[in-house]
DRENDO-1510 file (C-alpha; in Angstrom, 1 decimal, always signed):
<recs>
REC; n; res; u; v; w
REC; 1; MET; -27.6; +31.6; +68.5 .
REC; 2; ASN; -27.3; +29.9; +71.6 .
REC; 3; LEU; -24.6; +29.9; +74.2 .
REC; 4; ALA; -21.8; +28.4; +73.0 .
REC; 5; THR; -21.0; +29.4; +69.9 .
REC; 6; PHE; -22.4; +33.0; +71.7 .
REC; 7; VAL; -19.6; +32.5; +74.3 .
REC; 8; LYS; -16.7; +30.9; +71.3 .
REC; 9; GLU; -17.7; +34.4; +69.4 .
REC; 10; LYS; -16.9; +36.6; +71.3 .
REC; 11; ARG; -14.1; +34.5; +73.2 .
REC; 12; ASN; -12.9; +34.6; +68.7 .
REC; 13; SER; -14.2; +38.5; +68.5 .
REC; 14; VAL; -11.1; +39.8; +71.2 .
REC; 15; GLN; -8.3; +37.4; +70.4 .
REC; 16; LEU; -8.4; +34.9; +74.0 .
REC; 17; THR; -7.6; +31.9; +74.2 .
REC; 18; GLN; -9.2; +29.4; +76.1 .
REC; 19; PRO; -7.1; +29.2; +78.8 .
REC; 20; GLU; -6.5; +33.7; +79.0 .
REC; 21; LEU; -11.2; +33.5; +79.1 .
REC; 22; ALA; -10.6; +31.4; +81.7 .
REC; 23; GLU; -7.9; +33.9; +83.7 .
REC; 24; LYS; -9.3; +36.4; +83.1 .
REC; 25; ALA; -12.8; +35.5; +84.1 .
REC; 26; GLY; -12.6; +33.4; +87.3 .
REC; 27; VAL; -13.6; +30.6; +86.0 .
REC; 28; GLY; -10.9; +27.5; +85.9 .
REC; 29; LEU; -10.7; +26.1; +82.2 .
REC; 30; ARG; -12.5; +22.5; +81.8 .
REC; 31; PHE; -15.9; +25.3; +82.9 .
REC; 32; ILE; -14.2; +26.8; +79.3 .
REC; 33; ARG; -14.1; +24.1; +77.4 .
REC; 34; GLU; -17.1; +22.8; +78.6 .
REC; 35; LEU; -19.4; +26.0; +78.0 .
REC; 36; GLU; -17.7; +26.1; +74.3 .
REC; 37; GLN; -19.4; +22.6; +73.8 .
REC; 38; GLY; -22.7; +23.5; +74.8 .
REC; 39; LYS; -22.6; +21.3; +78.7 .
REC; 40; GLU; -26.4; +21.4; +79.0 .
REC; 41; SER; -26.3; +21.7; +83.4 .
REC; 42; MET; -23.7; +24.8; +83.8 .
REC; 43; ARG; -23.5; +27.2; +87.3 .
REC; 44; LEU; -25.2; +30.3; +86.0 .
REC; 45; ASP; -22.7; +32.3; +88.4 .
REC; 46; LYS; -20.2; +31.2; +86.9 .
REC; 47; VAL; -21.5; +31.5; +83.4 .
REC; 48; ASN; -22.4; +34.4; +84.1 .
REC; 49; GLN; -19.2; +35.6; +85.3 .
REC; 50; VAL; -17.6; +34.5; +81.9 .
REC; 51; LEU; -20.8; +36.6; +79.9 .
REC; 52; LEU; -19.4; +39.9; +81.8 .
REC; 53; LEU; -16.4; +39.9; +80.1 .
REC; 54; PHE; -18.8; +40.9; +77.3 .
REC; 55; GLY; -21.2; +43.0; +79.1 .
REC; 56; TYR; -24.2; +40.4; +79.1 .
REC; 57; GLU; -25.6; +38.1; +81.4 .
REC; 58; VAL; -28.0; +35.4; +81.1 .
REC; 59; GLY; -31.4; +36.4; +82.7 .
REC; 60; ALA; -35.4; +35.5; +82.2 .
REC; 61; VAL; -36.8; +35.5; +78.5 .
REC; 62; PRO; -39.6; +33.9; +77.2 .
REC; 63; ALA; -39.8; +31.3; +75.4 .
REC; 64; LYS; -40.9; +30.3; +72.3 .
REC; 65; LYS; -43.6; +28.5; +71.2 .
REC; 66; GLU; -42.9; +25.2; +69.1 .
REC; 67; ASN; -45.2; +27.0; +66.1 .
REC; 68; GLU; -43.4; +30.5; +66.0 .
</recs>
């Protein structure tokens, strides 16, 4: 599951609108919209502000090789 889908599913599971999530996370509505649309270039500090509401944060993980 990619980050955009993860955030959207978490937001929906707690019945928040995008504006509500933006307010609770302390980020702009445009940021939430772009995050859920999968924009490739995002500020990690802001991504973590959003993810922390759900008990998660971005971290380094081993990359998958194409043959795996």
